[in-house]
RORO-437907 format. One record per residue (C-alpha): chain; residue number from 1; x, y, z. Coordinates in Angstrom, 2 decimals. Layout:
REM RORO-437907
REC  chain    n        u        v        w
REC      A  NUM        X        Y        Z
...
REM end
This chain:
REM RORO-437907
REC  chain    n        u        v        w
REC      A    1   245.27   257.11   463.51
REC      A    2   241.97   255.90   462.11
REC      A    3   241.20   259.39   460.76
REC      A    4   244.64   259.64   459.12
REC      A    5   244.10   256.28   457.39
REC      A    6   240.74   257.47   456.10
REC      A    7   242.20   260.68   454.73
REC      A    8   245.08   258.86   453.08
REC      A    9   242.66   256.43   451.48
REC      A   10   240.34   259.28   450.55
REC      A   11   243.02   261.16   448.62
REC      A   12   243.36   258.24   446.26
REC      A   13   239.64   257.64   446.07
REC      A   14   238.75   261.23   445.29
REC      A   15   241.21   261.21   442.41
REC      A   16   239.55   258.10   441.09
REC      A   17   236.00   259.38   441.37
REC      A   18   236.96   262.76   439.91
REC      A   19   238.53   261.03   436.95
REC      A   20   235.54   258.76   436.56
REC      A   21   233.07   261.63   436.56
REC      A   22   235.26   263.59   434.17
REC      A   23   235.29   260.58   431.86
REC      A   24   231.52   260.58   431.78
REC      A   25   231.09   264.30   431.11
REC      A   26   233.93   264.31   428.58
REC      A   27   232.62   261.40   426.55
REC      A   28   232.56   262.40   422.93
REC      A   29   234.37   265.71   423.61
REC      A   30   236.76   267.22   421.11
REC      A   31   239.48   268.06   423.64
REC      A   32   242.90   267.87   422.00
REC      A   33   245.34   265.21   423.06
REC      A   34   248.16   266.39   425.32
REC      A   35   251.60   265.96   423.80
REC      A   36   254.36   264.65   426.08
REC      A   37   256.81   267.26   427.30
REC      A   38   260.22   267.30   425.62
REC      A   39   263.01   265.78   427.70
REC      A   40   265.31   268.29   429.38
REC      A   41   268.75   268.23   427.71
REC      A   42   270.58   267.90   431.03
REC      A   43   268.78   264.72   432.05
REC      A   44   270.52   261.39   431.46
REC      A   45   269.21   259.19   428.68
REC      A   46   267.33   256.12   429.94
REC      A   47   265.59   253.21   428.34
REC      A   48   261.91   253.73   427.51
REC      A   49   259.61   252.73   430.35
REC      A   50   257.23   249.85   429.69
REC      A   51   253.64   250.89   428.91
REC      A   52   251.30   251.10   431.89
REC      A   53   247.54   250.95   432.17
REC      A   54   245.75   254.28   432.77
REC      A   55   245.77   255.43   436.39
REC      A   56   242.16   256.58   436.11
REC      A   57   240.34   254.34   433.66
REC      A   58   237.13   255.64   432.16
REC      A   59   233.84   254.26   433.38
REC      A   60   232.85   251.24   431.38
REC      A   61   229.45   251.60   429.78
REC      A   62   228.94   247.85   430.19
REC      A   63   229.55   247.89   433.96
REC      A   64   226.54   246.24   435.60
REC      A   65   223.75   248.49   436.77
REC      A   66   222.90   247.88   440.43
REC      A   67   219.99   245.54   441.03
REC      A   68   217.10   247.75   442.25
REC      A   69   215.75   245.04   444.53
REC      A   70   219.13   244.47   446.16
REC      A   71   219.62   248.20   446.54
REC      A   72   216.17   248.57   448.08
REC      A   73   216.99   245.84   450.56
REC      A   74   219.96   247.90   451.74
REC      A   75   218.34   251.33   451.69
REC      A   76   214.82   250.61   452.95
REC      A   77   215.77   249.77   456.56
REC      A   78   218.05   252.81   456.77
REC      A   79   215.33   255.08   455.41
REC      A   80   213.18   254.12   458.40
REC      A   81   215.69   255.31   460.99
REC      A   82   214.06   257.56   463.61
REC      A   83   216.91   260.04   463.18
REC      A   84   215.54   260.90   459.73
REC      A   85   212.12   261.81   461.13
REC      A   86   208.82   261.60   459.27
REC      A   87   208.47   262.45   455.61
REC      A   88   211.95   261.36   454.57
REC      A   89   212.31   261.04   450.81
REC      A   90   214.94   260.24   448.24
REC      A   91   215.81   258.87   444.85
REC      A   92   218.76   257.10   443.21
REC      A   93   219.29   256.79   439.45
REC      A   94   221.96   255.51   437.10
REC      A   95   223.43   258.56   435.39
REC      A   96   224.14   257.11   431.94
REC      A   97   220.83   255.33   431.40
REC      A   98   218.49   257.21   433.70
REC      A   99   217.34   253.91   435.21
REC      A  100   215.53   254.54   438.48
REC      A  101   217.15   252.33   441.11
REC      A  102   215.32   253.39   444.27
REC      A  103   212.78   255.99   445.29
REC      A  104   210.79   256.97   448.35
REC      A  105   208.46   260.00   448.28
REC      A  106   210.71   261.27   445.48
REC      A  107   208.01   263.46   443.99
REC      A  108   207.04   265.17   447.24
REC      A  109   208.22   268.78   447.41
REC      A  110   209.96   269.57   450.71
REC      A  111   212.31   272.27   452.05
REC      A  112   215.64   271.49   450.35
REC      A  113   217.85   273.71   452.54
REC      A  114   221.15   274.43   450.78
REC      A  115   220.80   271.70   448.16
REC      A  116   218.76   274.40   446.41
REC      A  117   222.12   275.98   445.56
REC      A  118   222.49   273.27   442.91
REC      A  119   219.59   274.88   441.04
REC      A  120   221.06   278.36   441.45
REC      A  121   224.50   277.24   440.28
REC      A  122   223.20   275.47   437.19
REC      A  123   220.93   278.37   436.26
REC      A  124   223.80   280.85   436.57
REC      A  125   226.24   278.75   434.58
REC      A  126   223.68   278.11   431.86
REC      A  127   222.54   281.74   431.62
REC      A  128   225.79   283.63   432.16
REC      A  129   228.57   281.21   431.26
REC      A  130   231.63   280.23   433.33
REC      A  131   233.57   283.42   432.45
REC      A  132   230.95   285.90   433.69
REC      A  133   232.26   288.37   436.29
REC      A  134   230.57   290.88   438.57
REC      A  135   231.83   294.41   437.88
REC      A  136   232.06   297.36   440.27
REC      A  137   232.66   300.64   438.46
REC      A  138   233.24   304.34   438.91
REC      A  139   231.58   306.79   436.53
REC      A  140   232.04   310.53   436.10
REC      A  141   229.57   313.17   435.03
REC      A  142   230.89   316.71   435.31
REC      A  143   232.37   317.13   438.78
REC      A  144   230.51   314.18   440.28
REC      A  145   231.95   310.68   440.62
REC      A  146   229.64   307.71   441.07
REC      A  147   230.60   304.43   442.75
REC      A  148   228.31   301.93   441.03
REC      A  149   227.64   298.52   442.54
REC      A  150   227.28   295.57   440.20
REC      A  151   226.26   292.98   442.79
REC      A  152   229.71   291.60   443.60
REC      A  153   229.47   289.85   447.02
REC      A  154   233.24   289.33   447.20
REC      A  155   234.41   292.97   447.11
REC      A  156   236.67   293.61   450.10
REC      A  157   237.74   296.75   451.96
REC      A  158   240.72   295.29   453.83
REC      A  159   243.80   293.22   452.97
REC      A  160   243.05   289.56   452.25
REC      A  161   242.98   287.36   455.32
REC      A  162   242.32   283.74   456.13
REC      A  163   238.61   284.15   455.40
REC      A  164   239.03   286.20   452.24
REC      A  165   237.50   285.07   448.99
REC      A  166   240.10   283.85   446.49
REC      A  167   240.95   286.46   443.86
REC      A  168   238.56   288.92   445.47
REC      A  169   238.58   292.45   444.07
REC      A  170   239.63   295.21   446.46
REC      A  171   237.96   298.57   446.95
REC      A  172   241.45   300.07   447.38
REC      A  173   242.45   298.86   443.91
REC      A  174   239.37   300.50   442.42
REC      A  175   240.26   303.69   444.31
REC      A  176   243.78   303.70   442.84
REC      A  177   242.46   303.24   439.32
REC      A  178   239.85   305.93   439.87
REC      A  179   242.41   308.37   441.26
REC      A  180   244.62   307.77   438.22
REC      A  181   241.66   308.49   435.97
REC      A  182   240.89   311.72   437.82
REC      A  183   244.44   313.04   437.73
REC      A  184   244.41   316.78   437.05
REC      A  185   240.67   317.22   437.70
REC      A  186   239.18   319.73   440.12
REC      A  187   237.48   318.73   443.35
REC      A  188   234.65   316.22   442.95
REC      A  189   231.59   315.06   444.80
REC      A  190   231.02   311.32   445.39
REC      A  191   227.73   309.49   445.01
REC      A  192   226.96   305.79   445.45
REC      A  193   224.60   303.80   443.22
REC      A  194   223.15   300.48   444.40
REC      A  195   220.09   300.57   442.14
REC      A  196   221.00   297.39   440.25
REC      A  197   219.17   295.37   442.91
REC      A  198   215.67   296.01   444.15
REC      A  199   213.18   294.65   446.66
REC      A  200   213.25   293.90   450.39
REC      A  201   216.37   293.01   452.34
REC      A  202   214.95   289.75   453.64
REC      A  203   213.26   286.94   451.68
REC      A  204   209.95   285.43   452.64
REC      A  205   210.70   282.58   455.01
REC      A  206   213.87   284.17   456.43
REC      A  207   213.89   284.66   460.21
REC      A  208   215.46   287.93   461.33
REC      A  209   218.33   286.13   463.02
REC      A  210   219.72   285.06   459.63
REC      A  211   220.92   288.66   459.25
REC      A  212   221.88   289.41   462.83
REC      A  213   223.81   286.16   463.32
REC      A  214   225.74   286.36   460.08
REC      A  215   224.17   283.54   458.06
REC      A  216   223.82   286.00   455.18
REC      A  217   224.20   289.75   454.67
REC      A  218   221.37   292.05   453.69
REC      A  219   221.51   291.90   449.88
REC      A  220   222.75   295.01   448.13
REC      A  221   224.19   295.66   444.69
REC      A  222   226.99   297.53   446.48
REC      A  223   228.28   295.47   449.38
REC      A  224   231.58   294.36   450.84
REC      A  225   232.62   291.04   452.31
REC      A  226   231.58   290.87   455.98
REC      A  227   230.86   287.13   456.12
REC      A  228   229.84   285.88   459.54
REC      A  229   229.98   289.33   461.14
REC      A  230   226.23   289.85   461.46
REC      A  231   224.00   292.52   460.00
REC      A  232   225.11   295.17   462.49
REC      A  233   228.65   294.96   461.11
REC      A  234   227.59   295.04   457.46
REC      A  235   228.30   298.31   455.69
REC      A  236   225.57   300.25   453.93
REC      A  237   226.25   301.62   450.43
REC      A  238   226.83   305.13   451.83
REC      A  239   229.24   303.75   454.45
REC      A  240   231.13   302.00   451.67
REC      A  241   231.12   305.32   449.84
REC      A  242   232.59   307.04   452.90
REC      A  243   235.37   304.46   452.98
REC      A  244   235.96   304.94   449.27
REC      A  245   236.09   308.72   449.66
REC      A  246   238.74   308.35   452.36
REC      A  247   240.79   306.16   450.04
REC      A  248   240.52   308.72   447.24
REC      A  249   241.59   311.56   449.54
REC      A  250   244.62   309.55   450.64
REC      A  251   245.51   309.26   446.95
REC      A  252   245.35   313.01   446.44
REC      A  253   241.82   313.35   445.08
REC      A  254   239.84   316.28   446.50
REC      A  255   236.44   314.90   447.52
REC      A  256   234.10   317.50   448.95
REC      A  257   230.81   317.25   450.79
REC      A  258   228.95   314.21   452.13
REC      A  259   228.60   310.95   450.30
REC      A  260   224.95   310.31   449.38
REC      A  261   222.99   308.11   447.01
REC      A  262   222.90   309.10   443.37
REC      A  263   222.68   307.61   439.90
REC      A  264   224.85   308.56   436.93
REC      A  265   223.05   309.79   433.85
REC      A  266   223.41   308.37   430.37
REC      A  267   226.11   310.93   429.58
REC      A  268   228.40   309.68   432.37
REC      A  269   231.70   308.13   431.33
REC      A  270   233.45   305.23   432.98
REC      A  271   236.60   305.97   434.92
REC      A  272   237.61   302.56   436.28
REC      A  273   236.33   299.11   437.16
REC      A  274   237.17   296.09   439.26
REC      A  275   235.99   292.59   438.44
REC      A  276   235.24   289.54   440.53
REC      A  277   236.72   286.12   439.96
REC      A  278   235.01   284.29   437.07
REC      A  279   231.66   282.66   437.69
REC      A  280   233.07   279.14   437.61
REC      A  281   235.23   279.95   440.64
REC      A  282   232.36   281.63   442.46
REC      A  283   230.10   278.62   441.83
REC      A  284   232.71   276.23   443.16
REC      A  285   233.20   278.36   446.26
REC      A  286   229.45   278.67   446.80
REC      A  287   228.89   274.92   446.65
REC      A  288   231.97   273.81   448.57
REC      A  289   231.40   276.00   451.63
REC      A  290   227.67   276.68   451.03
REC      A  291   228.08   280.44   450.69
REC      A  292   224.67   282.12   450.95
REC      A  293   225.84   285.57   449.83
REC      A  294   227.20   284.27   446.53
REC      A  295   224.03   282.27   445.99
REC      A  296   221.80   285.32   446.35
REC      A  297   224.06   287.36   444.08
REC      A  298   223.99   284.68   441.38
REC      A  299   220.20   284.43   441.46
REC      A  300   219.94   288.18   440.89
REC      A  301   222.51   288.07   438.10
REC      A  302   220.37   285.48   436.32
REC      A  303   217.30   287.66   436.86
REC      A  304   219.02   290.68   435.29
REC      A  305   220.22   288.57   432.36
REC      A  306   216.71   287.27   431.77
REC      A  307   215.03   290.66   432.05
REC      A  308   213.49   290.16   435.50
REC      A  309   213.70   292.36   438.60
REC      A  310   216.92   291.83   440.56
REC      A  311   215.06   290.95   443.74
REC      A  312   214.38   287.81   445.75
REC      A  313   211.22   287.24   443.71
REC      A  314   212.87   287.94   440.37
REC      A  315   215.92   285.81   441.15
REC      A  316   213.86   282.86   442.32
REC      A  317   211.61   283.07   439.25
REC      A  318   214.63   283.25   436.93
REC      A  319   216.29   280.20   438.50
REC      A  320   213.05   278.24   438.40
REC      A  321   212.45   279.12   434.73
REC      A  322   215.93   277.87   433.84
REC      A  323   215.07   274.43   435.18
REC      A  324   212.74   273.90   432.22
REC      A  325   215.67   274.34   429.82
REC      A  326   217.53   271.62   431.74
REC      A  327   214.61   269.17   431.63
REC      A  328   214.27   269.28   435.41
REC      A  329   210.71   268.42   436.53
REC      A  330   209.16   271.54   438.04
REC      A  331   206.05   270.02   439.55
REC      A  332   205.80   271.12   443.19
REC      A  333   208.84   273.38   443.01
REC      A  334   208.57   276.76   444.76
REC      A  335   211.54   279.09   445.25
REC      A  336   211.74   282.19   447.43
REC      A  337   215.49   282.80   447.37
REC      A  338   218.66   281.54   445.73
REC      A  339   220.36   280.04   448.78
REC      A  340   217.79   277.66   450.26
REC      A  341   217.62   279.58   453.53
REC      A  342   213.89   280.19   453.15
REC      A  343   211.74   277.66   454.92
REC      A  344   209.12   278.28   452.22
REC      A  345   211.34   276.83   449.47
REC      A  346   210.10   273.54   448.05
REC      A  347   212.06   271.12   445.85
REC      A  348   211.55   267.41   445.19
REC      A  349   214.31   264.81   445.50
REC      A  350   213.39   263.84   441.93
REC      A  351   214.20   267.34   440.66
REC      A  352   217.59   267.33   442.40
REC      A  353   218.47   263.95   440.91
REC      A  354   217.30   264.99   437.44
REC      A  355   219.52   268.06   437.60
REC      A  356   222.54   266.08   438.80
REC      A  357   222.08   263.60   435.99
REC      A  358   222.05   266.41   433.43
REC      A  359   225.16   267.95   434.94
REC      A  360   227.11   264.67   435.05
REC      A  361   226.07   263.32   431.65
REC      A  362   227.75   264.28   428.35
REC      A  363   226.65   267.39   426.52
REC      A  364   226.66   270.10   429.22
REC      A  365   230.21   271.52   429.32
REC      A  366   228.97   274.84   430.72
REC      A  367   227.80   273.05   433.86
REC      A  368   231.02   271.23   434.68
REC      A  369   232.16   273.75   437.33
REC      A  370   229.22   272.52   439.39
REC      A  371   230.83   269.09   439.60
REC      A  372   234.12   270.60   440.72
REC      A  373   232.37   272.51   443.48
REC      A  374   230.61   269.57   445.10
REC      A  375   232.11   268.87   448.55
REC      A  376   234.07   265.62   448.71
REC      A  377   233.23   263.23   451.53
REC      A  378   235.81   263.37   454.30
REC      A  379   237.97   265.90   452.47
REC      A  380   236.52   269.25   451.47
REC      A  381   233.99   271.91   452.38
REC      A  382   230.88   270.99   454.30
REC      A  383   231.74   267.27   454.06
REC      A  384   235.31   267.62   455.33
REC      A  385   234.48   266.38   458.83
REC      A  386   232.02   263.68   457.81
REC      A  387   232.46   260.10   456.60
REC      A  388   234.89   259.32   459.40
REC      A  389   232.98   256.43   461.02
REC      A  390   233.29   252.70   460.34
REC      A  391   229.88   252.68   458.64
REC      A  392   230.71   255.52   456.23
REC      A  393   234.51   255.45   455.75
REC      A  394   234.28   253.34   452.58
REC      A  395   232.62   256.30   450.84
REC      A  396   235.20   258.88   451.95
REC      A  397   236.70   260.50   448.86
REC      A  398   234.10   258.83   446.66
REC      A  399   230.85   260.64   447.46
REC      A  400   230.64   264.17   446.06
REC      A  401   227.53   265.93   447.32
REC      A  402   225.90   269.20   448.30
REC      A  403   224.75   269.36   451.89
REC      A  404   221.74   271.17   453.26
REC      A  405   220.94   272.08   456.87
REC      A  406   218.19   274.15   458.42
REC      A  407   216.59   273.72   461.82
REC      A  408   214.74   270.43   461.42
REC      A  409   215.89   269.88   457.81
REC      A  410   218.85   267.83   456.60
REC      A  411   219.59   266.99   452.97
REC      A  412   222.30   265.52   450.79
REC      A  413   222.37   265.38   446.98
REC      A  414   225.24   264.31   444.78
REC      A  415   227.12   261.62   442.87
REC      A  416   228.93   258.41   443.71
REC      A  417   230.68   255.71   441.69
REC      A  418   229.76   252.26   442.98
REC      A  419   232.19   249.37   443.24
REC      A  420   231.08   248.04   439.87
REC      A  421   231.95   251.30   438.15
REC      A  422   228.49   252.82   437.68
REC      A  423   228.01   256.53   438.27
REC      A  424   224.90   257.10   440.40
REC      A  425   223.05   260.31   441.20
REC      A  426   221.15   260.54   444.48
REC      A  427   219.18   262.94   446.64
REC      A  428   218.07   262.35   450.22
REC      A  429   215.98   264.89   452.15
REC      A  430   214.79   264.67   455.77
REC      A  431   212.33   267.58   456.16
REC      A  432   211.51   266.83   459.81
REC      A  433   214.82   265.65   461.25
REC      A  434   214.83   265.69   465.08
REC      A  435   218.59   266.31   465.45
REC      A  436   220.97   267.61   462.75
REC      A  437   223.97   265.53   463.80
REC      A  438   222.17   262.18   463.88
REC      A  439   220.30   263.01   460.65
REC      A  440   223.58   263.80   458.88
REC      A  441   225.03   260.48   460.00
REC      A  442   221.97   258.65   458.67
REC      A  443   222.22   260.46   455.32
REC      A  444   225.93   259.64   455.10
REC      A  445   225.18   255.97   455.72
REC      A  446   222.65   255.97   452.91
REC      A  447   225.14   257.50   450.52
REC      A  448   227.84   255.08   451.67
REC      A  449   225.49   252.19   450.96
REC      A  450   225.45   253.21   447.31
REC      A  451   229.19   252.74   447.17
REM end
């Protein structure tokens, strides 16, 4: 019963905080007013309803900023909890003014875990735009057909199921389009091309079990969705090619010989393509459920856009370089992947807060999908089962934050509207947390205190 009351309360609260954040980012926007819908002719005529106040009022710029000393009095004792371990750090700022409200070791670079995905998401949105899509293509040169991977991590080989990505492209659809384009042609050979990505299959700082236990697949420009299945179940590019060849044969295309690697020449012509969902949807999915495969794909897409190698090193360098364009302090930052899985990654709480402030403040419409993707306390994604205790329930539906968890590392970075109507950005990182569950509870209490 207690949980149901929290969820019911949270539904209303999340609407309020979403509206409040939208009011901040939309300040000064030129969005057109929405005209009321015309009344249906079959409806009875009624007297005009009396005017009502807005359901989701905008944040008032004159709402009082929290008193730093009062906030410190609440946060300081919680920051000393043994469950957070040694080296805990964090920062809280007022989004509109940038006023620093509280900080502890905020400039110390520590492993961020999956809060690093905030950097990857913002870099991708800024570089590529919300409408960018990964594209898988087929090309033809003479009697050879090439299946060319474009880095789409959501491509699927089977019908959509409960775990399927939304609006995920299907290899079967690409096969149908390719078969239609080959109608009337003689027998063909099939080659697969995964050259768009380079480098090793495992980042520095990744234990081998990340691949074998399904935390992430071995990165490839031609891959299919095998989330959680482990590296042994992941399909190699040539295995994907074998599956594609079978699909083509079932559609009447004569495919001869073995499927092997091969690259189309400059004279090759495109037969067909299949596109992923737009980047804004991929970013939201990545942040809500903390999808490592999407994160690594986005980092490489930024690298390609910026003229860097599409590898772990190139992707990390591209994301890091983009932070300068967002006025995020780079001192101490070191990236080795795009997902935050590497234990060598280093990010400061100050950098996370600076980025969140940029995203939530006016003037960055390209970055707004990042806000929509932040998990909502007690309701969605990696925060769906949290904020259910008496000490944190008041923040359910109000805190929107990216979580981060590695062995010994727990982090939380996001936004919250306090009871006075101020939008606050925060980041809390426990780099030496003894137990994940108790550390998460301590982080949730800190965030709830901001409410």
